[in-house]
Backbone as numpy.savetxt, mean C-alpha at the origin, in Angstrom:
# Nx Ny Nz CAx CAy CAz Cx Cy Cz
-28.73 -37.30 -20.48 -28.27 -36.46 -19.43 -27.68 -35.13 -20.08
-28.53 -34.05 -19.82 -28.06 -32.77 -20.66 -26.85 -31.92 -19.75
-26.36 -30.95 -20.50 -25.25 -30.32 -20.15 -25.22 -29.88 -18.62
-26.26 -29.31 -18.16 -26.55 -28.94 -16.64 -26.38 -29.87 -15.75
-26.80 -31.23 -16.16 -26.96 -32.21 -15.33 -25.20 -32.80 -15.17
-24.60 -32.74 -16.46 -23.27 -33.31 -16.58 -22.40 -32.25 -15.64
-22.64 -31.07 -15.78 -21.86 -29.90 -14.63 -22.23 -30.18 -13.53
-23.39 -30.67 -12.95 -23.55 -30.73 -11.62 -22.76 -31.96 -11.14
-22.53 -32.77 -11.97 -21.56 -33.88 -11.61 -20.20 -33.93 -11.86
-19.86 -32.60 -12.31 -18.36 -32.57 -12.70 -17.60 -32.68 -11.33
-16.54 -33.37 -11.34 -15.68 -33.38 -10.33 -14.90 -32.04 -10.02
-15.10 -31.51 -8.91 -14.52 -30.36 -8.30 -13.37 -29.79 -8.66
-12.39 -30.94 -8.76 -11.01 -30.75 -8.87 -10.79 -30.15 -10.11
-11.59 -30.19 -11.22 -11.45 -29.65 -12.56 -11.74 -28.05 -12.39
-12.92 -27.66 -11.62 -12.99 -26.30 -11.33 -11.88 -25.80 -10.60
-11.17 -26.41 -9.72 -10.18 -25.82 -9.05 -8.83 -25.52 -10.21
-8.74 -26.58 -11.00 -7.70 -26.56 -12.04 -7.96 -25.31 -12.92
-9.31 -25.05 -13.20 -9.45 -23.78 -14.12 -9.06 -22.72 -13.39
-9.37 -22.44 -12.29 -9.42 -21.30 -11.38 -7.78 -21.06 -11.16
-7.08 -22.17 -10.88 -5.77 -21.91 -10.84 -4.93 -21.55 -12.03
-5.42 -22.06 -13.12 -4.86 -21.66 -14.59 -5.30 -20.12 -14.63
-6.57 -19.49 -14.23 -7.02 -18.38 -14.56 -6.10 -17.49 -13.92
-5.64 -17.85 -12.79 -4.80 -17.00 -11.68 -3.14 -16.93 -12.36
-2.78 -18.02 -12.72 -1.42 -18.26 -13.14 -1.29 -17.32 -14.16
-1.83 -17.74 -15.31 -1.75 -17.34 -16.67 -1.58 -15.68 -16.74
-2.40 -14.99 -16.05 -2.07 -13.27 -16.17 -0.64 -13.07 -15.10
-0.32 -13.72 -14.32 0.82 -13.48 -13.55 2.10 -13.81 -14.40
1.90 -14.84 -15.27 3.06 -15.18 -16.30 3.16 -14.24 -17.47
1.84 -14.07 -17.83 1.71 -13.23 -19.12 0.91 -12.06 -18.76
1.30 -11.04 -18.15 0.74 -9.70 -17.78 0.24 -8.87 -18.91
-1.10 -8.54 -18.75 -1.73 -7.55 -19.72 -2.24 -6.14 -19.24
-2.23 -5.11 -19.89 -2.63 -3.79 -19.52 -4.14 -3.74 -19.24
-4.32 -3.15 -18.23 -5.83 -3.02 -17.80 -5.97 -1.48 -17.17
-7.00 -0.95 -17.21 -7.33 0.55 -16.66 -7.34 0.35 -15.15
-6.71 1.30 -14.43 -6.42 1.30 -13.21 -7.12 2.59 -12.67
-8.37 2.71 -12.08 -9.13 4.03 -11.75 -8.56 4.15 -10.16
-8.08 5.71 -9.86 -7.82 5.77 -8.54 -9.12 6.42 -7.91
-9.01 6.30 -6.56 -10.12 6.76 -5.52 -9.71 7.65 -4.66
-10.70 8.42 -4.04 -10.36 9.74 -3.28 -9.37 9.32 -2.22
-9.56 8.32 -1.36 -8.79 7.89 -0.08 -7.23 7.59 -0.45
-6.98 7.16 -1.71 -5.78 6.96 -2.23 -5.16 8.26 -2.68
-5.90 9.13 -3.40 -5.44 10.24 -3.92 -5.03 11.46 -2.85
-5.96 11.19 -1.77 -5.65 12.25 -0.62 -4.26 11.92 -0.01
-3.89 10.46 0.20 -2.71 10.31 0.92 -1.59 10.62 0.01
-1.68 10.20 -1.38 -0.63 10.66 -2.33 -0.24 12.03 -2.23
-1.33 13.09 -2.34 -1.26 14.47 -2.53 -0.37 14.90 -1.17
-0.94 14.43 -0.02 -0.36 14.90 1.18 1.22 14.39 1.30
1.38 13.17 0.90 2.56 12.84 0.93 3.73 13.57 0.02
3.13 13.92 -1.26 3.84 14.68 -2.32 4.03 16.15 -1.70
3.29 16.54 -1.08 3.37 17.88 -0.53 4.65 18.14 0.43
5.08 17.12 0.82 6.29 16.98 1.74 7.46 17.24 0.99
7.39 17.10 -0.44 8.49 17.11 -1.09 9.46 18.49 -1.15
10.56 18.52 -1.31 11.28 19.86 -1.54 10.88 20.51 -2.76
11.17 21.73 -2.93 10.90 22.54 -4.06 11.85 22.28 -5.27
11.52 22.87 -6.28 12.50 22.20 -7.61 14.19 22.71 -7.35
14.22 23.68 -6.51 15.58 24.23 -6.13 16.10 23.47 -5.06
15.51 22.33 -4.62 15.85 21.15 -3.54 15.79 22.08 -2.27
15.05 23.09 -2.06 14.86 23.78 -0.67 13.81 23.44 -0.12
13.48 23.16 1.19 12.15 23.09 1.58 11.10 24.33 1.15
10.09 24.09 0.94 9.16 25.13 0.68 8.77 25.96 1.87
8.45 25.49 2.96 8.28 26.02 4.18 9.25 25.71 5.21
9.25 24.42 5.69 10.03 23.67 6.55 10.18 22.22 6.20
11.04 21.54 6.73 11.30 20.05 6.42 9.88 19.21 6.60
9.74 18.21 5.96 8.40 17.56 6.37 8.73 16.08 6.32
8.27 15.04 6.90 8.61 13.82 6.80 7.51 12.84 7.12
7.58 11.69 6.94 6.35 10.74 7.14 7.18 9.47 7.91
6.12 8.80 8.57 6.53 7.54 9.62 5.65 6.33 8.85
6.53 5.40 8.32 5.90 4.05 7.86 5.97 3.07 8.90
4.57 2.62 9.59 4.73 1.79 10.58 4.23 0.25 10.01
5.11 -0.87 10.17 4.89 -2.02 9.87 4.48 -2.84 10.89
2.99 -3.09 10.73 2.47 -3.84 11.80 1.81 -5.24 11.23
2.48 -5.87 10.56 2.00 -7.30 9.86 3.26 -8.20 9.69
2.98 -9.44 9.46 3.82 -10.39 9.26 3.70 -10.84 7.62
4.25 -11.88 7.38 4.54 -12.43 5.97 3.16 -13.07 5.42
2.19 -13.21 6.10 0.94 -13.87 5.81 0.12 -12.76 4.68
0.23 -11.37 5.06 -0.34 -10.34 4.50 0.34 -9.71 3.63
1.52 -10.08 3.34 2.54 -9.47 2.51 2.06 -9.24 1.14
1.21 -10.14 0.39 0.84 -10.05 -0.83 0.05 -8.85 -1.08
-0.76 -8.24 -0.14 -1.53 -7.01 -0.18 -0.77 -5.84 0.21
-0.06 -6.06 1.26 0.46 -4.73 1.95 1.88 -4.29 1.50
2.67 -5.40 1.16 4.02 -5.17 0.62 4.06 -4.19 -0.63
3.24 -4.18 -1.45 3.24 -3.61 -2.65 2.82 -2.04 -2.38
2.07 -1.97 -1.33 1.77 -0.52 -0.94 3.02 0.19 -0.31
3.77 -0.60 0.53 4.88 -0.29 1.19 6.17 0.30 0.15
6.24 -0.56 -0.81 7.15 -0.46 -1.92 6.71 0.82 -2.63
5.24 1.01 -2.96 4.99 2.17 -3.76 5.46 3.44 -3.23
5.04 3.56 -1.84 5.19 4.83 -1.10 6.67 5.02 -0.90
7.45 4.11 -0.49 8.98 4.31 -0.24 9.49 4.69 -1.85
9.12 4.16 -2.78 9.58 4.61 -4.14 9.04 6.15 -4.45
7.92 6.68 -4.11 7.36 7.78 -4.01 8.46 8.83 -3.48
8.49 8.24 -2.02 9.33 9.16 -1.14 10.86 9.33 -1.74
11.50 8.31 -2.32 12.91 8.25 -2.61 12.95 9.14 -3.99
11.80 9.05 -4.65 11.81 9.61 -6.10 11.59 11.03 -6.00
11.07 11.72 -4.85 10.76 12.98 -4.79 11.72 13.61 -3.75
12.46 12.85 -2.93 13.42 13.32 -1.80 12.78 13.56 -0.63
11.66 12.77 -0.37 10.94 12.96 0.90 11.59 12.19 2.01
11.82 12.87 3.24 12.43 12.20 4.29 11.32 11.14 4.86
11.78 10.02 5.19 10.91 8.91 5.48 11.44 8.15 6.74
10.66 7.87 7.75 11.27 6.94 9.01 10.33 5.62 8.73
10.91 4.53 9.29 10.36 3.34 9.52 10.27 2.77 10.80
9.33 1.99 11.23 9.23 1.61 12.63 8.44 0.39 12.75
8.65 -0.34 13.70 7.69 -1.83 13.87 7.73 -2.11 15.27
6.63 -2.51 15.71 6.49 -2.90 17.37 6.22 -4.67 17.19
6.42 -5.08 15.97 6.23 -6.49 15.76 7.36 -7.27 15.30
8.08 -8.11 16.05 9.37 -8.79 15.64 9.25 -9.35 14.11
8.17 -9.96 13.86 8.06 -10.64 12.50 8.21 -9.56 11.36
8.00 -8.49 11.68 7.98 -7.28 10.44 9.16 -6.81 10.32
10.06 -6.89 11.24 11.52 -6.21 11.16 12.14 -6.56 9.73
12.24 -7.92 9.37 12.83 -8.33 8.08 12.00 -7.86 6.99
10.79 -7.71 7.14 9.82 -7.15 5.97 10.19 -5.76 5.61
10.36 -5.06 6.81 10.73 -3.57 6.71 12.14 -3.41 6.15
13.04 -4.25 6.39 14.31 -4.16 5.68 14.24 -4.47 4.14
13.54 -5.58 4.03 13.27 -5.91 2.63 12.75 -5.14 1.72
11.58 -4.20 2.22 11.07 -3.15 1.54 12.02 -1.96 1.18
12.59 -1.59 2.26 13.63 -0.68 1.93 14.77 -0.95 0.97
15.13 -1.95 0.99 16.43 -2.45 0.19 15.87 -2.68 -1.19
14.47 -3.04 -1.45 13.90 -3.47 -2.73 13.88 -2.08 -3.49
13.53 -1.21 -2.68 13.43 0.24 -3.57 14.90 0.88 -3.65
15.56 1.01 -2.59 16.98 1.40 -2.77 17.78 1.02 -4.02
17.62 -0.23 -4.47 18.30 -0.67 -5.57 18.41 0.25 -6.83
17.19 0.84 -6.89 16.84 1.76 -8.05 17.27 3.18 -7.63
17.51 3.59 -6.50 18.01 4.86 -5.95 19.27 4.90 -5.26
20.40 4.72 -5.90 21.59 4.55 -5.20 22.12 5.76 -4.42
21.56 6.98 -4.87 22.07 8.04 -4.08 21.24 8.23 -2.72
20.26 7.46 -2.61 19.55 7.61 -1.19 20.51 7.00 -0.19
20.63 7.63 0.91 21.74 7.21 2.05 20.85 7.15 3.29
21.13 6.02 3.99 20.57 5.90 5.47 20.97 6.83 6.23
20.17 7.56 7.04 20.59 8.72 8.08 20.62 10.11 7.46
20.38 10.11 6.27 20.50 11.30 5.42 18.98 11.50 4.75
18.51 10.46 4.12 17.30 10.66 3.49 16.18 9.69 3.97
16.71 8.75 4.90 15.67 7.92 5.51 16.36 7.26 6.79
15.50 6.81 7.85 16.02 6.09 8.78 15.23 5.00 9.32
15.76 3.91 9.52 14.96 2.75 10.07 15.03 2.64 11.51
13.81 3.07 11.98 14.07 2.83 13.66 14.29 1.61 14.03
13.72 0.59 13.11 13.82 -0.72 13.66 12.77 -1.18 14.41
12.93 -2.46 15.11 12.03 -2.99 16.08 12.15 -2.67 17.37
11.05 -2.20 17.93 10.80 -1.73 19.35 9.70 -2.55 20.00
10.03 -3.06 21.25 9.18 -3.85 21.83 7.72 -3.23 22.14
6.72 -3.99 22.19 5.38 -3.56 22.16 5.10 -2.62 23.36
5.81 -3.17 24.32 5.54 -2.48 25.76 6.01 -0.81 25.58
6.75 -0.63 24.65 7.37 0.87 24.62 6.32 1.57 23.55
5.51 1.01 23.02 4.51 1.59 21.96 3.89 2.83 22.38
3.21 2.94 23.50 2.61 4.11 24.12 3.60 5.24 24.51
4.62 4.89 25.18 5.70 5.81 25.51 6.21 6.54 24.11
6.52 5.80 23.28 7.27 6.35 22.06 6.18 7.20 21.17
4.89 6.44 20.97 3.90 7.46 20.52 3.96 8.94 21.14
3.64 8.95 22.42 3.42 10.03 22.92 4.87 10.91 22.96
5.92 10.20 23.09 7.03 10.87 23.29 7.64 11.63 21.93
6.98 10.86 20.81 7.53 11.44 19.47 6.89 12.90 19.33
5.68 12.87 20.05 4.97 14.41 20.01 5.79 15.53 20.49
6.62 15.18 21.38 7.59 16.26 22.06 8.91 16.34 21.39
9.53 14.94 21.31 10.90 14.88 20.59 11.17 13.84 20.00
11.25 13.38 18.82 11.48 12.23 18.13 12.67 11.53 18.55
13.83 12.29 18.64 15.15 11.55 19.05 15.29 11.19 20.38
14.49 11.78 21.35 14.55 11.29 22.72 13.55 10.01 22.75
12.44 10.10 22.02 11.49 9.01 22.21 12.06 7.67 21.72
12.86 7.63 20.69 13.40 6.60 20.04 14.86 6.24 20.22
15.62 7.33 20.30 16.93 7.25 20.85 17.83 6.65 19.82
17.83 5.43 19.50 18.87 4.81 18.44 18.06 3.94 17.26
18.68 4.02 16.24 18.02 3.43 15.00 18.36 1.94 15.00
18.07 1.41 13.88 18.11 -0.28 13.89 19.70 -0.44 13.73
20.42 0.62 13.21 21.93 0.47 13.03 22.75 0.84 14.29
21.83 1.17 15.43 22.52 1.39 16.46 23.16 2.82 16.59
22.74 3.79 15.81 23.28 4.93 15.89 22.21 6.02 16.60
22.77 6.88 17.14 22.13 7.86 17.96 21.31 8.83 16.80
19.77 8.89 17.29 18.96 9.39 16.40 19.42 11.06 16.25
19.71 11.62 17.28 19.92 13.09 17.35 21.26 13.20 16.50
22.05 12.36 16.36 23.19 12.76 15.49 23.21 12.61 14.20
22.14 12.16 13.61 21.90 11.88 12.33 21.55 13.15 11.39
21.98 13.46 10.31 21.65 14.71 9.42 20.19 14.81 8.98
19.63 13.73 8.82 18.05 13.80 8.62 17.23 14.50 9.71
17.77 14.53 10.89 16.96 15.00 12.08 17.14 16.44 12.03
18.12 17.09 11.41 18.57 18.60 11.57 17.19 19.44 11.59
16.06 19.25 10.87 14.92 20.18 10.93 13.78 19.49 11.24
13.90 18.16 11.94 12.95 17.34 12.23 12.78 17.09 13.70
11.77 17.62 14.28 11.77 17.59 15.95 10.58 16.67 16.42
9.36 16.90 15.83 8.22 16.07 16.50 7.17 16.02 15.27
5.77 15.73 15.69 4.86 15.60 14.78 4.51 16.67 13.82
5.06 17.89 14.32 4.91 19.17 13.37 5.66 19.01 12.18
6.73 18.17 12.15 7.27 18.14 10.99 7.02 16.68 10.48
7.15 15.76 11.17 6.80 14.26 10.89 5.22 14.00 10.76
4.74 14.70 9.93 3.16 15.05 9.87 2.34 13.93 9.38
2.78 12.91 8.96 2.00 11.70 8.57 2.48 10.47 9.18
1.65 9.72 9.74 1.90 8.26 10.16 1.16 7.34 9.43
1.79 6.48 8.65 1.06 5.36 7.78 1.30 4.19 8.34
0.20 3.50 8.80 0.28 2.30 9.47 -0.16 1.11 8.56
0.66 0.18 8.53 0.21 -0.86 7.64 -0.07 -2.09 8.40
-1.19 -2.75 8.22 -1.74 -3.81 9.08 -2.79 -4.53 8.47
-2.89 -6.00 9.02 -3.70 -6.83 8.40 -4.98 -6.89 9.21
-4.83 -6.00 10.44 -6.14 -6.05 11.23 -6.61 -4.58 11.35
-6.45 -4.10 12.59 -7.23 -2.58 12.73 -5.87 -1.83 12.80
-5.69 -1.06 11.68 -4.37 -0.34 11.38 -4.70 1.15 12.28
-3.97 1.76 12.65 -3.88 3.07 13.07 -4.76 3.48 14.24
-5.02 2.35 15.01 -5.95 2.54 16.27 -5.02 3.43 17.26
-3.95 3.06 17.72 -3.20 3.74 18.87 -2.77 5.12 18.34
-2.45 5.26 17.03 -2.12 6.43 16.45 -3.17 7.43 16.18
-4.38 7.10 16.07 -5.32 7.92 16.22 -5.71 8.52 17.41
-5.70 7.61 18.33 -6.23 7.80 19.69 -5.03 8.77 20.42
-3.95 8.42 20.13 -2.77 9.48 20.85 -2.15 10.49 19.97
-1.59 10.11 18.76 -0.91 11.03 18.15 -1.68 11.90 17.43
-2.95 11.58 16.98 -3.67 12.55 16.35 -4.61 13.28 17.05
-5.00 12.69 18.17 -6.02 13.34 19.37 -5.23 14.37 20.11
-4.06 14.02 20.58 -3.27 14.97 21.42 -2.33 15.70 20.82
-1.74 15.43 19.53 -0.90 16.32 18.79 -1.30 16.78 17.40
-2.56 16.14 16.98 -2.99 16.65 15.64 -1.93 15.87 14.63
-1.55 15.00 14.69 -0.75 14.37 13.53 -1.54 13.84 12.66
-1.42 13.74 11.30 -2.08 13.05 10.20 -1.73 11.54 10.28
-2.85 10.61 10.31 -2.67 9.29 10.29 -3.47 8.57 9.07
-2.60 7.68 8.22 -3.08 7.15 7.10 -3.17 5.45 7.52
-3.79 4.86 6.78 -3.81 3.30 6.98 -3.67 2.43 5.68
-2.85 1.44 5.80 -2.94 0.53 4.69 -3.38 -0.85 5.15
-4.35 -1.31 4.63 -5.14 -2.59 5.09 -5.17 -3.60 4.11
-5.55 -4.59 4.63 -6.08 -5.73 3.57 -7.60 -5.35 3.16
-7.96 -5.93 2.19 -9.18 -5.70 1.46 -10.49 -6.12 2.62
-10.10 -7.33 3.11 -11.21 -7.69 4.11 -11.32 -6.84 5.32
-10.25 -6.03 5.60 -10.32 -5.19 6.93 -10.77 -3.56 6.46
-10.89 -3.33 5.16 -10.92 -2.20 4.50 -12.40 -1.39 5.28
-13.45 -2.24 5.25 -14.86 -1.78 5.69 -14.73 -1.30 7.07
-13.78 -2.01 8.08 -13.80 -1.30 9.41 -13.26 0.13 9.41
-12.49 0.57 8.45 -11.66 1.79 8.53 -12.59 3.00 8.01
-13.64 2.67 7.33 -14.39 3.60 6.69 -14.88 4.70 7.65
-15.32 4.26 8.66 -15.95 5.20 9.65 -14.95 6.39 9.99
-13.51 5.79 10.30 -12.50 6.75 10.71 -12.13 7.88 9.30
-12.40 7.26 8.16 -11.97 8.16 7.08 -13.33 9.19 7.11
-14.40 8.75 7.23 -15.57 9.72 7.18 -15.58 10.89 8.18
-15.03 10.55 9.38 -14.84 11.49 10.56 -13.66 12.32 10.29
-12.73 12.00 9.37 -11.32 12.65 9.20 -10.18 12.32 10.20
-10.56 11.14 11.04 -9.50 10.75 11.76 -8.34 9.99 11.03
-8.82 9.47 9.90 -7.77 8.93 8.86 -7.76 9.78 7.87
-6.43 10.29 7.47 -6.28 11.31 6.34 -6.63 10.71 5.01
-6.28 9.29 5.06 -6.30 8.48 3.65 -6.34 6.94 4.03
-6.58 6.27 2.99 -6.46 4.77 3.02 -6.09 4.06 1.79
-5.26 3.06 2.02 -4.85 2.17 0.89 -5.69 0.91 1.30
-6.50 0.50 0.53 -7.42 -0.82 0.87 -6.96 -1.89 -0.09
-6.30 -2.92 0.33 -5.82 -4.01 -0.30 -5.09 -3.85 -1.58
-5.00 -4.87 -2.56 -4.26 -4.82 -3.73 -4.87 -3.76 -4.59
-5.98 -3.54 -4.41 -6.67 -2.49 -5.32 -5.83 -0.88 -4.97
-5.74 -0.83 -3.66 -5.37 0.42 -3.25 -3.63 0.60 -3.45
-3.13 -0.41 -3.44 -1.62 -0.58 -3.84 -1.53 -0.31 -5.20
-2.29 -0.81 -6.01 -2.41 -0.60 -7.80 -2.50 0.97 -7.96
-3.56 1.36 -7.07 -3.69 2.77 -7.33 -2.66 3.66 -7.15
-1.96 3.70 -6.09 -0.86 4.07 -5.64 0.50 4.06 -6.46
0.61 2.71 -6.88 1.45 2.33 -7.95 1.38 3.38 -9.34
0.13 3.55 -9.49 -0.15 4.27 -10.85 0.06 5.77 -10.70
-0.17 6.22 -9.37 0.06 7.67 -9.25 1.42 7.93 -9.12
2.25 7.03 -8.59 3.83 7.08 -8.51 4.23 7.35 -10.07
3.78 6.11 -10.85 4.19 6.21 -12.29 4.01 7.56 -13.05
2.70 7.94 -12.79 2.22 9.22 -13.66 2.93 10.51 -13.23
2.88 10.59 -11.67 3.49 12.00 -11.35 4.83 11.83 -10.67
5.10 11.06 -9.56 6.47 11.16 -8.88 7.68 10.92 -9.80
7.58 9.90 -10.61 8.60 9.60 -11.50 8.56 10.35 -12.95
7.86 11.26 -13.08 7.64 11.90 -14.25 8.78 12.82 -14.54
9.52 12.60 -15.78 10.74 13.31 -15.92 10.52 14.84 -16.22
9.15 15.15 -16.48 8.95 16.59 -16.79 8.53 17.25 -15.35
9.14 17.96 -14.66 8.88 18.69 -13.44 7.58 19.19 -13.38
7.14 20.06 -14.74 5.96 20.64 -14.81 4.58 19.62 -14.58
4.92 18.30 -14.56 3.81 17.41 -14.80 3.76 16.41 -13.53
4.55 16.97 -12.63 4.75 16.23 -11.42 3.59 16.63 -10.45
2.95 17.67 -10.55 1.86 18.16 -9.72 0.61 17.22 -9.99
-0.16 16.98 -9.08 -1.35 16.08 -9.30 -2.21 16.77 -10.23
-2.69 15.97 -11.12 -3.76 16.40 -12.32 -4.72 15.30 -12.68
-5.91 15.50 -12.52 -6.78 14.62 -13.09 -6.90 14.50 -14.45
-6.48 15.37 -15.18 -6.41 15.38 -16.68 -5.32 14.48 -17.06
-4.15 14.51 -16.34 -2.89 13.73 -16.70 -3.41 12.35 -16.48
-4.01 11.92 -15.39 -4.53 10.66 -15.17 -5.25 10.01 -15.99
-6.11 10.82 -16.93 -7.01 10.28 -18.05 -6.01 9.87 -19.34
-4.75 10.18 -19.31 -3.87 9.84 -20.26 -3.74 8.33 -20.21
-4.32 7.71 -21.52 -4.35 6.26 -21.47 -2.79 5.65 -21.61
-1.66 6.38 -22.05 -0.57 5.81 -21.95 0.06 5.30 -20.46
-0.59 5.97 -19.58 -0.20 5.56 -18.20 -0.76 4.16 -17.84
-1.58 3.74 -18.50 -2.25 2.38 -18.22 -1.59 1.21 -19.14
-0.27 1.34 -19.67 0.38 0.63 -20.36 1.55 0.16 -19.35
1.42 0.63 -18.23 2.74 0.44 -17.38 2.98 -1.16 -17.14
2.01 -2.08 -17.12 2.14 -3.52 -16.85 3.14 -4.10 -17.99
2.99 -3.78 -19.15 3.69 -4.28 -20.05 4.92 -3.40 -20.52
5.04 -2.24 -19.77 6.12 -1.28 -20.07 7.46 -1.98 -19.73
8.51 -2.35 -20.42 9.79 -2.77 -19.76 10.59 -1.85 -19.26
10.27 -0.66 -19.21 11.07 0.63 -18.58 10.77 0.46 -17.00
9.49 0.08 -16.66 9.15 -0.21 -15.36 9.57 -1.41 -14.74
10.19 -1.41 -13.69 10.59 -2.74 -13.04 9.46 -3.45 -12.68
9.39 -4.70 -12.63 8.29 -5.71 -12.26 8.00 -5.56 -10.96
8.91 -5.15 -10.04 8.85 -5.19 -8.65 7.95 -3.79 -8.46
7.86 -2.90 -9.32 7.07 -1.54 -9.09 5.61 -1.67 -9.84
5.19 -2.97 -10.11 3.95 -2.98 -10.55 3.26 -4.18 -10.17
3.70 -4.68 -9.05 3.25 -6.03 -8.54 1.75 -6.07 -8.35
1.18 -4.83 -7.70 -0.10 -4.88 -7.39 -1.01 -4.87 -8.58
-0.53 -4.08 -9.60 -1.40 -4.20 -10.88 -1.41 -5.47 -11.67
-0.18 -6.13 -11.53 -0.32 -7.48 -12.13 -1.16 -8.44 -11.34
-1.10 -8.24 -9.90 -1.89 -9.20 -9.02 -3.54 -8.88 -9.31
-3.67 -7.57 -9.40 -5.09 -7.11 -9.77 -5.69 -7.92 -10.85
-4.71 -7.81 -12.01 -5.37 -8.60 -13.28 -5.62 -10.04 -13.03
-4.87 -10.66 -12.27 -4.95 -12.25 -11.90 -6.17 -12.38 -11.06
-6.15 -11.35 -10.12 -7.47 -11.41 -8.95 -8.71 -11.17 -9.79
-8.82 -10.33 -10.81 -9.95 -9.99 -11.59 -10.34 -11.12 -12.57
-9.35 -11.81 -13.25 -9.94 -12.96 -14.01 -10.27 -14.01 -13.12
-9.62 -14.33 -11.99 -10.14 -15.46 -11.00 -11.66 -15.20 -10.53
-11.90 -13.85 -10.20 -13.23 -13.49 -9.57 -14.25 -13.67 -10.83
-13.82 -13.25 -12.01 -14.88 -13.52 -13.23 -15.14 -15.09 -13.31
-14.10 -15.93 -13.25 -14.30 -17.31 -13.38 -15.13 -17.94 -12.26
-14.88 -17.33 -11.10 -15.73 -17.80 -10.04 -17.18 -17.48 -10.06
-17.34 -16.22 -10.49 -18.80 -15.76 -10.70 -19.49 -16.62 -11.85
-18.81 -16.93 -12.87 -19.15 -17.77 -14.03 -19.66 -19.06 -13.49
-18.91 -19.73 -12.74 -19.09 -21.10 -12.16 -20.28 -21.19 -11.22
-20.34 -20.04 -10.23 -21.43 -19.83 -9.46 -22.81 -19.84 -10.32
-22.64 -18.86 -11.39 -23.99 -18.70 -12.15 -24.34 -20.13 -12.75
-23.42 -20.63 -13.45 -23.88 -22.05 -14.22 -24.21 -22.95 -13.20
-23.66 -22.98 -12.00 -23.89 -24.01 -10.88 -25.45 -23.93 -10.60
-25.78 -22.63 -10.33 -27.10 -22.08 -9.68 -28.12 -22.41 -10.73
-27.82 -21.90 -11.95 -28.88 -22.35 -13.15 -28.97 -23.90 -13.30
-27.97 -24.61 -13.32 -27.99 -25.87 -13.39 -28.83 -26.64 -12.25
-28.45 -26.24 -11.05 -29.33 -26.69 -9.81 -30.68 -26.56 -10.05
-31.10 -25.44 -10.50 -32.66 -25.13 -10.41 -33.44 -25.80 -11.68
-32.53 -25.92 -12.86 -33.07 -26.67 -13.99 -33.06 -28.15 -13.59
-32.18 -28.74 -12.99 -32.35 -30.16 -12.57 -33.48 -30.41 -11.47
-33.67 -29.27 -10.67 -34.82 -29.57 -9.61 -36.31 -29.52 -10.27
-36.35 -28.60 -11.37 -37.43 -28.41 -11.97 -37.88 -29.70 -12.95
-36.77 -30.37 -13.48 -36.90 -31.46 -14.25 -37.64 -32.63 -13.22
-36.91 -32.58 -12.12 -37.15 -33.85 -11.07 -38.79 -33.48 -10.68
-38.93 -32.22 -10.45 -40.30 -32.13 -10.10 -41.32 -32.27 -11.21
-41.08 -32.07 -12.32 -41.91 -32.45 -13.63 -42.08 -33.98 -13.79
-41.08 -34.78 -13.50 -41.04 -36.10 -13.69 -41.68 -36.80 -12.28
-41.87 -36.07 -11.42 -42.37 -36.64 -10.32 -43.18 -36.87 -9.34
């Protein structure tokens, strides 16, 4: 019995064990790898970064803000949560006003968890002044809220998750509607951004972005091509790309290097983030996950190739003997 015949008879549990080890080891012992950023991610980053105040802490033209909509439950957190953390980290680091909202009851605790995860590193960030959590609103109010925010956000939402009157919060001083809250980022495990594209973008011209699981990304590309989606984060790869952009630009201590630059992206030192002890593990989860995912995919491809080669060799031998 040759090696290929032995492999054909191998107990599949050994294969599962090898794949499990291939996933676990990179998670326990992270290693650096190159993260290449793509245009849909870069466009989102650049738009959000354009909302940041100038170096004198005064708005460049007028206040800008973005809305993060959580439309997923815990089953898709592994792909979507790192995106949400990366964008919140970007906003808090660059003093960009951000609002959060969900129409899904199971997403409300995830929304709180994301905000609190990032706030730990930004003690100066205050609710009602730098960000507002609108909290959970019942699904029946989705359309009235989407349309209402096109006229007046404080009237459409009324109170936040803490029971405070929206109109009384300092953050709303120069924020009225989609003219100022000019990006809606919808995170979903299915069809992200649909209602926002149909109503907020079509009627009011608001920018809409999407954060989706990798398996759903293909469905969103037509909206990217038509410009209905400003940008998109696709799966763990999109989250890893955004993490890198935040590390390279948003958290850069040199103000002169905070502006997006492809030349700066080529600097290899920014690909050492995974093993950099100065960067919290929670801010590089997507890149660590991508390493484990890549190793597992390679192992699976190797097994598929070996299995197919062994199958055809075995069939060939049987034909020759037979």
